[in-house]
N, C-alpha and C positions, 0 to 999 in steps of 0.2 A: 495077445500072450497073456497068460494068467500070471499075476504077481501077487505076493503077500502084501497086506496093507503097509507093513513096515518098509517095503521097497518103493512105495508111491512117492512121488515127488512132494516136497513140503510146501505148505501154503506160505503166502507172503508173510513176512515177519513185520510186526508192528501194526498200529491202528491204520485203517484207510478211511478216515472220516474227514469231512470238510473242516478246515481250519481257516478262519477269515483272514489272519494276518500273514498267511503264506503266499508265496508267488503263485501265478496262475497254474503252473504245472506241478505244484507240490514241492516237497523237499525230501531228501534222503539223508540218512545218518549212518555213520560207521561206528558201531558200538565197540566196547572193549572186548568183545569176543573174537575180534579179528586175529587170525592165527597165521596169515601169510600164505593163503592158497592162491591169492592174486586172480581169482576167476573174475571178479568184478571189473578189473583193469583190462581184461581181454574183451568183455562184452560192451563196456561203456567207457572207453579210454579218454574221452573228453571230459568226463565227470569225475572219474575216480583216478587219483594220482598216487604215485608212490611216495611214501614218507621215508625220508633218510633217518634211520633210528639214531637217537641221540642228538639231533639238530632240530631247529625250529623250522616251521613250514607254514605257508599261507593257507589257512583253514577257512571254511565258509560257515559262518553262524554257528560255531561251536559243533560242527558236524562230526568231530572225531576227537581222540584223546591222544596225548603225546606218546603213549605206549603202542599205538596201533602201526600197522605196516602200510595202511592205505588211508588217505583222507579224501574229502570232497573238495575238488579244485574249484568248481564254480557251480552256479545254479542250473537247474534244467530249463532249457529255453524253448523247446518245441516238442511235438509229439514223437518225433523220431528219437530224440534223446530220452524222452519218458519211457518209450518202448524198450530202449537199450537198458535203462536203469531197471525196469521191471524184470527184464530177463536176468540181470545180475543179481537182484534181490532173491529171486527163486533159485538161482544157481548156487549161491553161497553155501558150501557144505557145512559151515559153522553157524549159519543163521545170524551173521554178524551185522546185517543191514536192516535198516527200518525205513520204510517208504511211507510218507503220508500224502494223502490225496489233496490236490489243489482244486481251484475252481474250473480249470480246464482239463482235458484229457480223460474224460470219463469213458469215452469209447475205447481208448487205448487200454484202460485198466480192466475193461471187460473182455479184451480180446484173448483168444487162445494163442499166445505167443509161441508155443511149442510147434504149432502148425508150420511155422516158417522154416524149421529145420528139415534137412540140412541146408546150410548157408555157404555159398561160394566164398572162398578167402580172397580171390582175385577174379579178374575177367577171363582167365584161361579156362575155367570149368573143369580143371583137373584135380583140384583139392576142395573138399567141403568140410566145414565145422559142423559136428554132429549134435552139439548141445546135449540136452538131457542129462545134466549134471547130477551127481549123487555123492552123499558123504561116504558111501562104501568104497569109492575109489578116490577119496579125498578131493572131490570136485575137479577131477582132471579134465582138461580139454581134449577131446578125441576127434579123430579126423577120418575121412574117407578119401582114398586115392582112386580116381577113375582113370584107368589106363586105356590107351587108344585101342589096343588089341584084346581087351577083356582082362580078366584076372585081377579085378578090383582088390584093394587092400584096406582093411580097417586098421588104423593105428590106435591101439588101445580101444576099450569098449565102454560106451556110456550106459546108462540105465536103460534097459530094453523097453521099447515103446512100440506098440503095433504100427502106428502111423509112420514112425521113423523106419521101421523094418520094411514097410511096403514101399516107402520112397526109395530106399537103398536098392530094392529089387528093381524098381523102374530105372535106376541108374546102371543096372547090369549085375546087381548082386554083390557078393563078396567071396572071393576064393581064399584069401588069406586073412588072418587076424594076428598082427604082429604087435607083441607087447614090449614097450620100451623099457620096462622093468616090472618087478614083482607086485608093487602095491597098486598097479592098475589092472589087475586080473580079476577083480571081484565078480564080474558077471560073465565069465567065460562059459559057464554051463548054459546060461540062457541064450547066449549068442550062437552057441553050438546047436541048440535046439532050433533056432530060427533058420540057420544055415547049416544043415547036417553035413555037407561035404566040405565045409571050411577047414583050412589047415591052420592050426594055431601055432605060433612061433614064439619061443622064449629061449633066452640064453641059459645054458646049463648052470651058470653061476647063480641064477636066481630061482632055480627049480626047488620047490619044496613039496613033499608028498602029502603033508597034513593040510586039512581045510583051514584050520585056524593057525595062522602064523603071525607072531608078534602082535597079538591081541586083535588082529583083523582077519577077515575071510579071504586070504590069499591062497592060491593054489598053483601047483605045477602041473596040472592035468592038461598037457599039450601034445600035439602030434609031432612037432619038430623042435628038438632041443639042440641049439647051437653050442659049439664048444670052441675053445681056443680064443685067442686075442686078435686074430686077423679078420679084416673085412672080407665079406663074401656076398655075391649077388643072391637075391631071394630066389630067382629062378633063371631059366635060360634066356629070358627076354633081356636081362642085363640092365634094364632101366632103373632098377631099385637095388641099392647096395646097403647091406646091414653092417654097421661099424660099431664094434664093441667100445664103450666109453665107461669102463668101471669106475667106481668111486662113490657116486650117489648110492648105488648098490652094487654088489659084486658082478651082476649080470646086466647092467644098464646098456641099452642100445641106442645108437643114432641111426636114423633111416634117411638115406639120401635118395631123392627121386629126380630123375632127368637132369642131374648136376645142377639143380636150382633150388629145390625145396629140401631143407634140412629139419627133420622132426628130431627134437632133442629130449623129449621126455621131461624129467625134472632136473636135467643136468646143466642146461644152458638156456637163458633168456635175456631179454633186453631190459635195461634200466634207463628210463628217461632222465632222472636227475643226474646220473653219472655220465650218460651219453655214450655208453658202450655195453657190450654183452657182459653178463655176470652169472654167477651161480649162487645158490642158497646154502650158506654155511649151516644154518639151523637145520635144514633137511638132508644133511649129509650123513647117511646111515653106515657107510663103509669106511672110506678113507678120503679125506680132503686132498692129501698129497697125490694119491693115485687119480683122483678125479681131475686135478690140475694137469697131471702129465698126459692123461688119455685125451682131454680136450685139446691140448696143444697139438696132438697129432691130426686134428681136423684141418689144420692149415694146408695139408697136402691134397685136399679135395676141393673141388669147385662147387660153390653154393652161394646163394645170395638172399635166400628168404628163410628165416629161422621161425619154426612153428613149434613152440614148446608145449608140454603137457600142463605145466604150471608157469605163470609169468607171461610177460608181454611178448607178442611176436614182433619181428622186425624184418622189413623188406629193405635191403641195401641196394645202392645204385649198381653195384657190381662186385666181382670177387675181391678186388683190391680193397674196396671199402669194408667188405665183410671180414677180410683177414686182418685189417687194421684194428677193427673193433675187437676180434678174437684176441689179438696180441695184447691189447689194453686189459681185457678180461683175465688173461693169464697173469699179467703183472699185478693186477688188483687181488686176484686169489692168493698170490704169494705173500701179501701183506696181512692176511687173515689168519686167526689161530688154526693150527693143524689138528689132526685127529679126526674124530667123528662124533656124532650125536648118539647117546644111548637111547634106544627106543623106549626103554623103561622110564627114563627121566623126561623124555619128550611127552610121553602119554600122561605122566603125572602133571606136567606143566599144562598140557592140552586140557585135561579134565578140570583142573583149577580154573583155567581161563575161560572155558566155554560153559561150565556148569556152576560157577561160583555164586550166582544169584538165584539159582532155581531150587535148591533144597532149603527147607526151613532152618536146618542147622547152620548152613553157610550164610543165610540172610541174617542170622543172629550175630554174626561176627562182623564188626565194623569194616567198611570197605577198605580203609587204609591197612588194617590187618591182613585182609584177604590178599591185597596187592603185595604186602610184604612177604607172605608165604609164597605167592607166585613167583616172585623175584628170587626168593631163596632157592627154588628148584629150577629156575630158568637155565636151559642149556645155552651153549655158545651160540651167538647169532640172534637170540630171542631178545625182545625188549626187556630191559632190566638186567640183562646178563652182566653188563659192566658194573652196574650198582651192586649186583650180587658179589662180584669180585671184590669191590671195596668193602662190602658188608662182611665178607669172610676175613678180610685183613683186620677189620675192626674187632671181629669175633675172637680171632687169635690174640690180639692185643688185650682184649677183655679177660681172656682166659689167663694170660700171663700175669695180669694185674691181680686177678683173683688168687693165683698161686702165691704171689708176693705178699698180698694183704691178709689172706686167710690161711693158707696152707703152710707158708714158710715159718710163721711164728710157732705153729704146732710142731714142725720138724725140729726147730731149734730147741723147743722145750724138751722134746723126746731125746735129742742129743745131749742135753744138759743133764737129764736124768740118767742116761747111760754113763756119762762121765762121773756123776756122783757115785753111782754104784760101783764103778771101777775104782775110785778112790777109797771107798769103804772096804772093798775086797783087798786092795793093797794094804790098807792099814791093818785089817785082820791078819793077813799073812805076816806082817811085821811083828804083830804081838806074839804070834806063835813062836817066832824065832828068838825073842828076847828072853833072857834067864829071869827066873822068879826073884823078886826083891829088887828089880831094877827101878831106880828113881822114877824114870819116865813112865814105867808100868804102874807104879803106885799112884802117880798123878792121874793116870787114866782111870784107875779103879775109883779114886775119889770123885772124879767127874761123873 
């Protein structure tokens, strides 16, 4: 399939030259461009770990910064892990990872790792991870559901690739393309060209008619537009249920397959440091309160394997274990600030974070100043958001002090002049009322 150069997958970030003092399989670094897509933690979970914002964590050789969402938990030990890390470096939508070549692993570095996709998520062979991540859909993890009786389903769509499309055809093709929400629809036109009979499904709450929506190429060009807030089967087979979970976006969907696999888009994922499911407050575009309420309704369904679009997946031992984790997630969400994240403020923060060192103008600004500006616009849930709140309090205090030290004396002087003018006017009025030759009037004349 033909694609423009701008749609091609990005090259590895960072130098790939031998460095003598590195470990045999090289090293990887998470730079301060990290924006919380969490793609690397899906592809190389043993290496990349979640950083709890605002707390200390065990880093490896300065491989991260305190403001990052992800850090390097340990060194790369073998070719399998190097292969996983290389996939993660290529997949990061914000190019926040730097991989440096070590003494070993040269054959891995030269492999076409995309040839491995799609990859089974477990031994059942029913669900595949599609790979081929792209910044245009924010580095979303996309899946293929292979159904026993045909009618395979794409869950969101990755960057189109001829070899991937051919492999999907070998697995039975795709009858449906179900979008979990609006910002994973970037390549809908290309996948429609690859599978002309495919039925694209999106909830009406997320349908937009323009190609450019919220600064990104999202579209509502679909064949099936779901409506309402009730769950419904995808088709007469009944093995796939579409569950509305508004909050992240007005039309977010969860997809339940065989009462086991739960595809949650950007609404729900697993947090290893916390030990339970969570949601991202930073990436809540619609309503945090509505998202919490809609996710709570998932406890009425049976599922045990969570497969998110962003964030780490989790396979639970059974329904009870999964429901307990969901209950803890709901409780945790209630402790977070409500509301939603403004897309305009998020894009402003994102641009500062990902492009702060690329322009000549921004490079001329000291790093501490750039970070200060970034924190000033940081939305809730972003690194520096708490510091921003404290900074705003100090800013308000500074403004009040400015009023007291600068403005108030001027106001008092103005009031003094007004009072003096009033006294003069009162004295003049009194002079008019006094008879000529009055002793006080004569004294005033002499003065």
